[in-house]
C-alpha positions in Angstrom: 94.6 136.8 84.5 95.4 140.7 85.5 96.0 142.3 88.6 95.7 145.9 90.1 96.8 147.0 93.6 93.9 145.4 95.5 92.3 142.7 93.2 93.3 139.7 91.2 91.1 139.3 88.2 90.7 135.7 86.4 88.7 134.9 83.3 87.1 131.5 82.8 84.7 131.1 79.9 82.7 134.1 79.1 82.8 135.2 82.7 85.6 136.8 85.0 85.7 137.4 88.6 87.8 139.7 91.0 89.5 137.8 93.9 90.4 139.6 97.1 93.3 138.0 99.0 93.6 135.5 96.2 91.0 133.2 97.6 87.7 135.3 98.2 85.6 136.2 95.3 84.1 139.6 95.7 83.0 140.6 92.3 81.8 138.7 89.2 81.3 140.1 85.7 78.9 138.6 83.2 78.0 139.9 79.9 80.3 138.3 77.2 79.0 135.9 74.8 82.2 134.4 73.8 85.3 133.4 75.8 87.4 136.3 77.2 90.9 136.4 76.1 92.3 139.8 77.4 91.9 141.8 80.8 93.3 145.1 81.3 92.7 147.0 84.8 92.1 150.7 84.1 91.9 152.6 87.3 88.3 152.1 88.8 87.4 150.1 85.6 88.4 146.8 84.1 88.4 146.2 80.4 87.8 142.8 78.9 88.0 141.6 75.3 86.6 138.3 74.1 87.5 136.1 71.1 84.8 137.8 69.0 86.4 141.2 69.4 83.8 142.7 71.9 85.5 145.2 74.1 83.6 146.2 77.5 84.8 148.4 80.0 83.2 147.7 83.5 83.0 149.6 86.6 84.7 147.3 89.3 82.7 148.0 92.5 79.2 148.4 90.8 79.9 145.7 88.3 78.0 147.7 85.5 78.9 148.2 82.0 80.5 151.7 81.2 81.2 151.1 77.5 81.1 148.4 74.8 83.0 148.5 71.4 82.4 145.8 68.8 84.9 145.4 66.2 84.9 143.4 63.0 86.9 140.3 63.2 87.6 140.1 59.5 89.2 143.8 59.6 90.5 144.2 63.1 90.5 141.2 65.4 91.9 142.3 68.9 95.2 140.4 69.9 96.5 142.6 72.5 95.6 145.6 74.5 97.9 148.3 76.5 97.3 151.5 78.4 100.2 153.8 77.5 101.8 155.7 80.2 100.7 159.3 80.8 98.0 158.8 78.1 94.8 159.7 79.9 91.7 157.6 79.1 93.6 156.1 76.2 93.9 152.5 75.0 96.2 151.0 72.3 94.8 148.0 70.6 96.8 145.4 68.5 95.2 143.2 66.0 96.0 139.9 64.0 95.8 141.8 60.9 98.9 143.9 62.0 97.3 147.3 62.3 97.1 149.2 65.8 94.3 151.7 67.0 94.6 154.3 69.7 91.2 155.0 71.3 89.7 157.5 73.8 87.3 155.3 75.9 85.8 158.4 77.6 84.6 160.1 74.6 84.5 156.8 72.7 86.5 158.1 69.7 89.1 156.5 67.5 92.1 158.9 67.7 94.6 157.3 65.4 95.4 154.2 63.4 98.8 152.9 62.9 99.1 151.0 59.7 101.6 148.3 61.3 104.0 146.1 59.6 101.6 143.8 57.7 102.2 141.0 60.4 99.9 140.1 63.3 100.7 141.8 66.5 101.4 139.4 69.4 102.5 141.6 72.3 102.5 145.3 73.3 104.6 146.8 76.3 105.3 150.2 77.5 108.8 151.2 77.5 110.5 153.1 80.4 110.6 156.2 78.1 107.2 158.0 77.6 105.5 157.7 74.2 107.6 154.7 73.3 106.0 151.2 73.1 107.5 147.7 72.1 105.6 146.0 69.5 105.9 142.1 69.3 104.9 140.5 65.9 104.2 137.1 64.5 107.3 137.0 62.6 109.6 137.2 65.6 110.3 140.9 65.4 110.3 143.4 68.0 109.5 146.9 67.0 110.5 150.0 69.2 107.9 152.4 68.1 107.3 156.2 69.1 103.4 156.5 69.1 103.4 160.1 69.4 105.0 160.7 66.2 104.4 157.3 64.4 107.9 156.5 64.2 110.0 153.4 64.5 113.1 153.8 66.6 114.6 150.3 66.3 113.9 146.8 65.3 115.1 143.4 66.6 114.4 140.1 65.3 114.4 136.7 66.8 114.4 133.3 64.8 112.3 131.4 67.5 108.9 132.2 66.2 106.2 134.8 67.3 107.1 137.1 70.2 105.0 136.0 73.3 105.8 138.6 75.8 108.0 141.6 76.3 109.6 143.3 79.3 112.1 146.2 80.2 114.6 146.4 82.9 114.0 149.5 85.1 117.1 149.2 87.4 119.3 151.4 85.3 120.4 148.9 82.7 118.8 149.5 79.1 118.0 145.9 78.5 114.8 144.3 76.9 113.6 140.6 77.4 111.5 139.0 74.5 109.9 135.5 75.1 109.4 132.8 72.5 107.3 129.7 71.9 110.5 127.5 72.2 111.0 128.3 75.8 114.0 130.8 74.9 114.3 134.1 76.1 116.3 136.9 74.2 118.1 139.7 76.1 118.7 142.9 74.0 120.6 146.0 74.6 118.7 149.0 73.6 121.8 151.4 73.5 124.0 149.2 71.4 121.0 147.6 69.5 122.2 144.1 69.6 121.5 140.8 71.3 123.5 140.6 74.5 122.6 137.0 75.7 120.2 134.2 75.2 118.3 132.2 78.1 118.0 128.8 76.2 115.5 126.4 77.6 114.2 128.8 80.3 111.3 126.8 80.1 110.2 123.5 78.4 107.4 125.1 76.7 106.5 128.4 75.3 107.0 131.5 77.6 103.5 132.6 78.5 104.8 135.7 80.4 107.8 137.4 81.7 108.2 140.5 83.8 111.2 142.4 85.2 110.4 143.5 88.7 110.3 147.3 89.3 113.9 148.7 89.9 115.3 145.2 90.6 117.6 142.9 88.5 114.9 140.2 88.8 112.9 138.6 85.9 109.7 136.5 86.6 108.9 133.9 83.9 106.1 131.4 83.6 105.1 128.8 81.0 102.8 126.1 80.1 105.2 123.5 81.9 103.6 124.6 85.1 106.6 126.5 86.4 107.2 130.0 87.8 110.8 131.0 87.8 112.6 133.9 89.1 116.1 134.9 87.5 118.6 137.4 88.8 121.0 139.2 86.8 124.0 139.8 89.1 126.8 138.4 86.6 129.3 140.4 84.6 128.1 138.9 81.4 124.4 140.1 81.8 123.1 136.4 81.9 120.3 135.4 84.3 120.7 132.7 86.7 117.9 130.8 88.3 117.1 132.3 92.0 113.9 130.6 93.0 111.4 128.3 91.4 107.9 127.1 92.0 107.1 124.2 89.7 104.6 121.3 89.4 104.1 118.5 86.7 103.7 119.5 83.1 101.7 116.4 82.4 99.2 114.3 84.3 100.4 112.2 87.2 101.0 108.4 87.1 101.6 107.7 90.9 101.6 109.6 94.3 102.7 108.1 97.6 103.4 109.7 101.1 107.1 109.7 102.0 108.1 109.4 105.6 106.2 109.1 108.7 105.4 112.7 109.7 102.9 113.0 106.7 104.4 116.3 105.3 105.8 115.0 102.0 104.1 113.4 98.9 106.3 111.7 96.2 104.6 112.2 92.8 105.5 110.6 89.3 104.2 112.1 86.1 104.0 111.4 82.4 106.6 114.3 81.9 109.2 111.9 83.4 110.0 113.6 86.6 109.9 112.6 90.0 108.9 115.4 92.4 108.1 116.1 96.3 105.4 118.3 97.4 105.1 119.4 100.9 101.8 119.7 102.5 103.1 122.3 105.1 104.5 125.0 102.6 105.5 125.2 99.0 109.2 126.2 100.0 109.8 122.7 101.0 108.9 121.4 97.5 111.8 119.8 95.5 112.1 118.1 92.3 114.2 114.9 92.0 114.6 115.6 88.2 114.1 113.5 85.1 115.2 110.1 84.8 118.5 109.9 82.7 119.9 106.8 80.9 123.4 107.7 81.6 123.7 110.5 84.2 127.6 110.7 84.2 127.5 111.0 80.4 125.2 114.0 80.5 127.5 115.7 83.2 130.7 115.0 81.3 129.4 116.3 77.9 127.2 118.9 79.4 124.3 118.1 77.0 121.8 121.1 76.9 119.1 118.9 75.2 118.7 115.8 77.4 115.6 114.5 75.6 117.4 111.8 73.7 119.0 110.4 77.2 115.8 110.7 79.3 113.9 107.7 80.6 110.2 107.2 80.0 107.7 108.2 82.6 107.9 106.4 85.9 104.6 104.1 86.3 105.1 102.8 90.0 107.6 103.4 92.5 108.3 102.4 96.2 110.1 104.4 98.9 111.3 103.7 102.2 113.5 106.3 104.4 115.0 103.9 106.8 118.5 104.3 105.0 118.1 107.3 102.9 121.3 109.0 104.3 123.3 105.9 103.4 122.0 104.9 100.1 119.1 105.2 97.6 115.8 104.6 99.0 113.6 104.8 96.1 112.8 102.3 93.5 110.8 103.1 90.3 109.8 101.2 87.2 109.3 103.0 83.8 106.8 102.6 81.0 108.0 100.0 78.5 111.5 99.6 80.3 113.0 96.2 81.7 115.4 98.1 84.1 114.2 99.7 87.4 116.0 103.0 88.5 117.0 104.0 92.0 116.5 107.5 93.3 118.0 109.3 96.2 115.6 111.7 98.1 118.3 113.4 100.1 120.4 114.3 97.0 117.3 115.0 94.9 118.6 113.0 91.9 118.4 109.7 90.1 120.7 106.9 91.8 123.5 105.1 90.6 121.9 101.7 89.7 119.5 100.3 87.0 118.3 97.2 88.3 117.5 94.2 85.7 118.6 90.6 85.4 121.5 90.1 83.1 120.4 86.9 81.5 117.1 88.2 80.0 117.8 89.7 76.4 114.1 89.9 75.2 113.0 93.5 74.2 109.0 93.0 75.1 109.6 92.2 78.8 108.9 95.2 81.0 109.0 95.9 85.0 105.3 95.7 86.2 105.5 95.8 90.1 108.2 97.0 92.7 108.4 97.1 96.5 111.2 97.9 98.8 111.7 96.2 102.2 110.9 98.3 105.5 114.6 98.1 106.4 115.4 99.8 103.1 118.1 97.1 102.1 116.3 95.2 99.4 114.1 95.8 96.4 111.7 93.4 95.0 110.8 93.6 91.3 108.1 91.6 89.4 108.5 91.4 85.6 105.9 91.0 82.7 107.4 87.5 82.2 106.3 86.3 85.5 109.9 86.6 87.2 110.3 88.2 90.6 113.8 89.2 91.5 115.5 90.6 94.5 118.3 93.2 94.5 120.4 94.9 97.2 119.8 98.6 97.2 123.3 99.4 98.5 125.3 97.5 95.9 122.6 96.9 93.1 123.7 93.2 93.0 121.1 90.5 92.1 120.3 88.5 95.2 118.1 85.8 93.8 114.7 85.0 92.2 111.5 83.4 93.5 110.7 80.0 91.8 112.7 77.6 89.9 112.2 79.3 86.5 109.6 81.9 87.0 107.3 82.9 90.0 104.1 83.2 88.0 103.1 82.0 84.5 101.6 85.6 83.6 102.6 89.0 84.2 103.4 90.0 87.7 100.7 92.3 89.0 102.0 93.1 92.6 104.7 92.3 95.0 105.0 93.0 98.6 107.1 92.1 101.5 106.0 92.0 105.3 107.6 94.2 108.2 109.8 91.7 109.2 111.3 90.4 106.0 109.8 87.0 106.7 107.1 86.6 103.7 107.1 87.8 100.3 103.7 88.0 98.6 103.4 87.9 94.8 100.3 87.8 92.4 100.0 87.3 88.7 97.6 87.9 85.9 96.9 84.2 85.9 94.6 84.6 89.2 97.2 83.0 91.6 98.4 84.4 94.8 101.7 83.1 96.3 103.5 83.5 99.7 107.3 83.0 99.5 110.0 82.7 102.3 112.0 85.9 101.8 115.2 84.4 102.9 115.4 80.9 101.0 112.9 82.1 98.1 110.8 78.7 98.8 107.1 78.8 97.9 105.1 78.5 101.4 101.6 78.6 100.1 99.6 79.3 96.9 95.9 80.2 96.5 93.7 81.1 93.5 91.6 84.3 93.4 88.3 84.5 92.0 89.3 86.9 89.2 92.6 88.1 87.9 94.1 90.7 90.2 94.8 94.3 89.0 96.9 95.5 91.9 98.0 94.7 95.4 98.5 96.5 98.6 99.9 95.5 102.0 99.5 97.2 105.3 102.6 96.1 106.9 101.7 96.8 110.6 98.5 94.8 110.6 99.5 92.1 108.0 96.3 92.8 106.1 96.6 92.5 102.2 94.2 94.1 99.9 93.6 92.9 96.3 92.0 94.6 93.7 90.4 92.3 91.1 89.5 92.7 87.3 85.9 92.0 88.2 85.7 95.6 90.1 85.8 93.6 93.4 88.2 93.9 96.4 89.5 91.0 98.4 91.1 91.5 101.8 93.4 88.6 103.4 95.2 88.3 106.6 98.9 87.1 105.6 99.3 85.3 108.9 96.4 82.9 108.5 96.5 83.2 104.7 92.7 83.3 104.6 90.0 85.7 103.0 88.9 87.9 105.6 86.7 90.5 103.9 85.3 90.9 100.2 83.8 94.1 99.1 82.0 94.7 95.8 80.4 98.0 94.6 82.5 99.8 92.1 81.3 99.9 88.5 84.7 100.4 87.0 88.3 99.3 87.1 89.9 100.0 90.4 93.0 102.3 89.9 94.4 102.5 93.4 93.9 101.6 97.0 95.3 103.0 100.5 94.9 102.0 104.0 94.4 104.2 107.0 97.3 104.3 109.4 95.5 102.1 112.0 94.6 99.6 109.2 90.9 99.9 110.1 90.0 101.5 106.8 90.6 100.7 103.1 89.9 103.6 100.7 89.5 102.8 96.9 89.5 104.8 93.7 88.0 103.7 90.5 87.1 104.6 87.0 83.6 105.1 88.1 84.7 108.4 89.4 84.1 107.3 93.0 86.2 107.1 96.0 84.8 104.6 98.7 85.9 103.9 102.2 85.5 100.4 103.6 85.5 99.8 107.2 87.5 96.5 107.7 86.2 95.5 111.3 82.6 95.7 110.3 83.0 94.7 106.7 80.8 97.7 105.6 81.0 100.7 103.4 81.1 103.9 105.4 81.8 106.6 103.0 81.6 107.2 99.2 81.6 110.3 97.1 81.4 111.2 93.4 83.9 113.3 91.6 83.8 115.1 88.1 87.0 113.5 87.0 88.1 109.8 87.5 90.9 109.5 90.4 93.9 107.6 89.2 95.8 107.5 92.6 94.9 107.7 96.2 97.3 107.7 99.3 96.6 108.6 102.9 98.8 110.4 105.3 100.6 108.3 107.9 99.3 110.5 110.5 95.8 110.1 109.1 95.0 113.8 108.6 94.9 114.0 104.8 93.9 112.0 101.8 95.8 112.7 98.6 94.4 112.1 95.2 95.4 112.7 91.5 92.9 112.6 88.7 92.6 112.1 84.9 94.2 115.0 82.8 94.8 116.9 86.1 98.3 118.2 86.8 97.8 118.7 90.7 97.5 116.6 93.8 94.4 117.3 95.6 94.1 117.0 99.7 91.0 116.1 101.4 91.0 116.5 105.3 89.7 113.7 107.5 86.7 115.2 109.1 86.7 112.4 111.9 89.8 114.0 113.5 88.1 117.2 114.5 84.4 116.7 114.7 81.8 114.0 115.4 81.1 111.8 112.4 78.6 109.0 112.2 80.2 105.9 110.7 77.0 104.1 110.1 77.1 101.6 107.2 75.7 103.1 103.8 72.8 101.0 102.2 73.5 98.8 99.2 71.5 101.2 97.1 73.3 104.2 98.1 73.9 106.9 95.5 76.8 109.2 96.1 76.6 112.8 95.9 79.0 114.7 93.5 81.7 116.6 95.1 83.7 119.4 93.6 87.6 118.8 93.7 89.3 120.9 96.4 89.8 124.6 95.3 89.5 128.2 96.0 85.9 128.5 94.9 83.3 130.1 97.4 80.6 127.5 97.0 83.0 124.6 98.0 82.8 125.7 101.8 78.8 125.8 101.6 78.8 122.2 100.2 81.2 120.8 102.9 79.2 122.4 105.5 76.1 120.8 104.0 77.7 117.6 104.1 79.3 117.7 107.6 75.7 118.6 109.1 74.1 115.1 108.6 77.1 113.4 110.1 76.7 115.4 113.2 73.4 113.8 114.1 74.8 110.8 115.6 72.5 108.1 117.2 73.6 108.0 120.9 73.9 104.5 122.1 72.5 104.1 125.6 73.8 100.9 127.3 71.2 98.8 129.0 71.7 98.2 132.8 72.3 94.5 132.1 73.5 93.1 128.7 72.1 89.6 129.4 70.3 88.0 132.2 72.8 85.4 132.5 75.6 87.6 132.9 76.8 88.8 136.4 76.5 92.6 136.4 78.1 95.1 138.8 76.8 98.3 140.0 78.1 101.6 138.9 78.7 103.0 142.5 82.2 103.8 143.6 84.0 101.4 145.8 83.9 103.7 148.8 80.2 103.3 149.0 80.5 99.3 149.8 84.0 98.2 150.1 84.6 99.3 153.7 81.3 98.4 155.1 82.6 95.6 157.3 85.4 97.9 158.7 83.4 101.0 159.3 83.9 100.7 163.2 87.6 100.5 162.7 87.7 103.7 160.6 85.3 105.6 162.8 87.7 104.7 165.8 90.8 105.9 163.7 88.9 109.1 162.7 87.7 109.9 166.3 89.4 113.1 167.7 91.7 112.7 170.6 89.9 115.4 172.8 86.6 117.1 172.5 86.4 120.3 170.7 86.8 123.5 172.9 84.2 126.2 172.9 85.9 129.5 171.8 85.7 132.3 174.4 85.4 135.2 172.1 82.1 136.4 170.6 81.2 135.3 167.2 82.5 137.4 164.3 78.8 137.8 163.1 76.2 138.4 165.9 73.0 136.6 164.9 69.9 138.8 164.5 66.3 138.2 164.7 64.5 138.3 161.1 62.0 141.1 160.8 61.5 144.8 159.8 63.4 146.2 162.6 67.0 144.6 163.1 67.3 143.2 166.6 70.0 141.0 167.9 69.2 137.6 169.0 69.4 136.9 172.7 70.9 133.6 173.6 68.3 131.2 175.5 69.2 130.7 179.0 68.9 127.0 180.2 66.4 126.8 183.0 67.6 123.6 184.4 71.3 123.3 184.6 70.9 119.6 185.5 69.2 118.7 182.3 69.6 114.9 181.5 71.9 114.0 178.5 70.2 110.7 177.9 68.8 110.5 174.1 65.2 110.1 174.1 64.6 106.7 172.2 61.1 107.7 171.2 62.6 110.0 168.4 64.7 107.0 166.9 61.9 104.7 167.2 60.3 106.5 164.2 60.6 104.3 161.0 62.7 105.5 158.2 61.7 105.7 154.6 63.9 102.7 154.0 62.0 100.5 156.6 58.6 101.7 155.0 59.8 100.6 151.7 60.8 97.2 152.9 57.4 96.8 154.3 55.7 97.6 151.0 57.9 95.1 149.3 56.8 92.4 151.6 53.2 92.9 150.3 53.9 93.7 146.7 57.3 91.8 146.4 58.8 95.0 144.7 62.0 96.0 146.1 63.3 98.5 143.5 62.5 101.6 145.5 64.2 100.3 148.7 67.2 99.3 146.9 67.6 102.8 145.4 67.0 104.4 148.5 70.1 102.3 149.8 72.2 103.1 146.9 71.9 106.7 147.6 73.3 106.6 151.2 76.9 106.5 152.2 78.7 103.8 154.4 77.6 105.2 157.7 73.8 105.7 156.4 73.8 102.3 155.3 75.1 100.9 158.6 72.6 102.9 160.4 69.7 101.5 158.3 70.8 98.0 158.7 71.2 98.3 162.5 67.9 99.9 162.8 66.2 96.8 161.1 66.1 94.8 164.4 63.2 95.2 166.9 65.9 96.7 169.3 66.4 99.6 167.0 62.9 100.2 166.0 62.5 97.7 163.2 60.7 94.2 163.3 61.3 90.6 162.2 59.2 91.1 159.1 61.5 94.0 158.0 64.6 91.8 158.4 62.8 89.2 156.3 61.9 91.6 153.8 65.7 92.9 153.6 66.8 89.3 153.0 64.1 88.8 150.3 65.6 91.9 148.5 69.0 90.6 148.7 67.6 87.2 147.2 65.9 89.4 144.5 69.4 91.0 143.5 71.1 87.6 143.4 68.4 86.2 141.3 68.5 88.9 138.6 72.6 89.1 138.9 72.6 92.7 139.1 74.3 95.0 141.6 76.4 91.7 142.5 78.9 93.4 144.7 76.1 95.4 146.5 74.2 92.4 147.4 77.5 90.7 149.0 78.5 93.8 150.8 75.1 94.5 152.2 74.3 90.9 153.2 77.8 90.6 154.9 77.1 93.8 157.1 73.7 92.3 157.8 75.1 89.2 159.2 77.8 91.1 161.2 75.1 93.1 162.9 72.5 90.6 163.5 74.3 87.2 163.5 73.4 86.4 167.1 69.6 87.1 166.5 69.1 85.2 163.1 69.5 81.7 164.4 66.8 82.2 167.1 64.1 83.3 164.5 62.9 80.4 162.3 61.5 82.8 159.6 64.8 84.5 159.2 66.7 81.1 159.1 64.6 79.7 156.4 65.4 82.8 154.2 69.0 82.4 155.1 68.9 78.9 153.8 67.5 80.1 150.3 70.0 82.7 150.1 72.9 80.1 150.9 72.0 78.1 147.8 72.0 81.3 145.6 75.1 82.6 146.7 76.8 79.2 146.2 75.4 78.8 142.7 76.6 82.3 141.5 80.0 82.1 143.4 80.9 78.5 142.0 80.0 79.7 138.3 82.2 82.9 138.7 85.0 80.8 140.3 85.3 78.5 137.4 85.5 81.5 135.1 88.1 83.2 137.2 90.2 79.9 137.4 90.0 79.3 133.6 91.3 82.9 132.9 93.9 82.5 135.4 95.0 79.3 133.8 95.3 80.8 130.4 97.3 83.9 131.6 99.8 81.6 133.5 100.2 79.6 130.3 100.9 82.8 128.1 103.3 84.1 130.8 105.4 80.7 131.2 104.9 78.9 127.7 107.8 79.2 125.2 106.1 80.7 122.1 
């Protein structure tokens, strides 16, 4: 890597790119045939050197080659590069053979060759003084050399191997720092020409780079242990103390789990023996719980610098609960090849006080294989490879009993889980048995055999759903209340490494060695999502808030976050076919093509099939209309409502003229003259001839009497308000302009509605209003009386069926309310 004022350059393979704002690729440079090992910004140019000692100078913005120099690897293999300060267009090259060359890249001339010290050059650094350069050698020597006169000013020597990097303080103190492959840093006084301090174990691996910040007493270091540290020199002895650190794991991960209910922290265990917490909000909230130590008090007392001899093996599995984290340890972890399980304290960020193991066991080959912690945070359940399952108190570390008379399982325990109320403990062993125990008295309640030996077990406490990954690459899901298998999933082609439930318990997400991550929908029992990765996923955990899925992978140091698209966009959850071939997806990163791939995958999910609900789900079901209650509920009380809403006194005509005087339309604007009534004694009796005209509803009813189709008449009635419905029904009688035939047609329309069992409440409301308006007339007409008799049987049949269902539901509800469960 290299950087100038605007861009960051990173080389990968025989290509390197320029990043703007650390995430956007703006330039890519291709031309090398071997892997690039050195980058040096040079004004508007960038210099790259590959392992074949081919040096190319590029113009940054046009991405064109300016100059290419080829060196013979056997004579001068470039190992480091430097642009000396104030040396215009000059480059100083160091070689593995020990000699140095000064080149003018503008004229393409070799200006001078320094014979060197017969030892390979590993580092070059410009000193604060002009013409002076620090040269780091393979032998551990640091040479302060004047390149103008080719004179050596001073020499220093470190016994820790080759010099990996050099830096000078520029805040007024003549101090030089030199890194080593052991992780130690030597601080040298340039005036007294002596070693003034040693920063031992600054990193657990080789120092990859160190730089003093300009005019500040701050030293930034990094190494292969995946850590970036800032040291401040503010003490009287000149020794640096750690100011800030950003670090990850230095070895692949073994287990990850979300911690807490806010979904902001992920606990991770690694093969480097550490337990760390990563924040999904900001890196400043990250923290390390440190290495597991066999005897923490002894290390504190004796102040051991090298704790390798007392470190615990890597954590393989752990369980955490934040309920009592402020009172005592809330994390329990089992270690590779160890019988005892360690406790950890999240708030104090350190290993806890206890090592939990049964006292009577003396065999060395027994190890802890499964752990769980209760939701209250009081008890830890530990399963051993011997088949024993023990319970311990987290506060005191005291053994609180074992499940079974001698051992819980005949084979190794593959999983333990406790339900949310501390009623049930579920254990499973390699012999293929799943057992349910009473947590309090340790008595076996139920045992069932599995189709294959289980690999791991996971319990979703809120829903009581238990997931089992078997060795035949299948997944079995059980309900711990009924103790029955509710779902079985198959489709993975490799060992299932980990599983996780969504917060609502609807999804089960599994990761396997076939490099796929699959999402199973538990209610439908179908596979709804599957994607293929280039590296096998080892661990998977879902946020308690459901927004992120975190994964770790084989030979990868980081935790990868996947966002849940269903939270912020429309996603089709249609079941995937059995022959579905998943598409390969890149791991999350800053690559530009990643965004394009995600967009392409989101597009087909937006094309959801819109479900149109039918007007009636089944012909035997009574279906209500979608009209609001105001259209039909108050039809019988309409006269009372009108009486209440009637104004107390008639409206008065305003004496003043209108604000806008009406005009007559035309080319010439003229005011409209109000018409004078010729007959002041004009009659106010309404002309019945106007009302006698038949409405559209009556015409549709007459048509229905002929063709026996009443949908059009019913649709007209649905569009009317309560007053309009009353008017139409009142006008059905011969006195209102209707006829007996129209009334007969209306009753048949009600019969049609009852037969189809659709718009049930409308049929009842319309029929009730009809009887209220025309009850005196119906008995005198035999045709209407016959229709009413048919309707009576239909109404009774429908209502008796509905009433029996209502009574049954009311009985069940009353029983649930009053019964002692």
